[in-house]
N, C-alpha and C positions, 0 to 999 in steps of 0.2 A: 201396360200390363197391371194385371189384379196384382193386390196385394203390396205394388211398390208404394213407399213413402219417401220423402226428400227429409234430407237432415241436416245440419248445421253442426260442425264442429270446429271450432278455430282450434288453429296450429297452436303449441306452446309457444312457439319463438316467430312465428311469422309477422305479428303486428308491434313487436318491438323495435323501438329505434335502438342504435348502437349508440353505446355512449363514448364520445371522442374525448378522451383527456384533454386534449390539445385544443381542438376544435376553435375558439374565437381568440386564444391568444396569435396562433399562429396565421396570418392570411396566406402566404405562399410558402410552403415547407422547403422547395428549394431555394429561393434567396435566403431562408432560415439558416439552412444548411450551411449556405455560401459564407451568410456573415459570422456564425458561430465559427468556422473553419479559421475566418480572417482573425477573428479574436484569441482563440487558440494559438495561431502562429505567430502572433505577435507578441503574446506571451513567453512563448518557446519560437525565437526564430531559429530558421533553418531545420527543425525538426518535422514539423507537420509537411511540408512537399516532401521530405525524402520520404515518409511512411505513406504518403499517400502513392508515390509513384511505384514503390516496391509492392503493396500491397494490393493494389488495385488493376484489373485486367487493362487492355486499351480501350474497348470500349466504354466502361464504365468509368474511365478517366476522361474520355471525349466528356461524356454527359458532365463530370464535375466541372472542367473547364468551360463550359457552357453555362452552368450554373455561376460560375464564377464572373464570368463576363457580366452574365444579367445582373447581380448584384453588384456591380463597377468594384470588384474587391479582387485583391491578390494577395496569396500566400507568401509569407516573407520568410 
């Protein structure tokens, strides 16, 4: 078509990588969550399992149990 010119316009956020503040510190976030909950439950025995069981729905609780099994830890 006459008068048509191609042009390049870079989008403002298209080429930028998102900064991940946790990035390389945590290899597997699911295992890290399970280990952190285990540490918390050893500091406050009996409180964490009751809070988790009353706060999470059944599906989320199932996922959390899987994370705890994968990390080989239990909540006290």
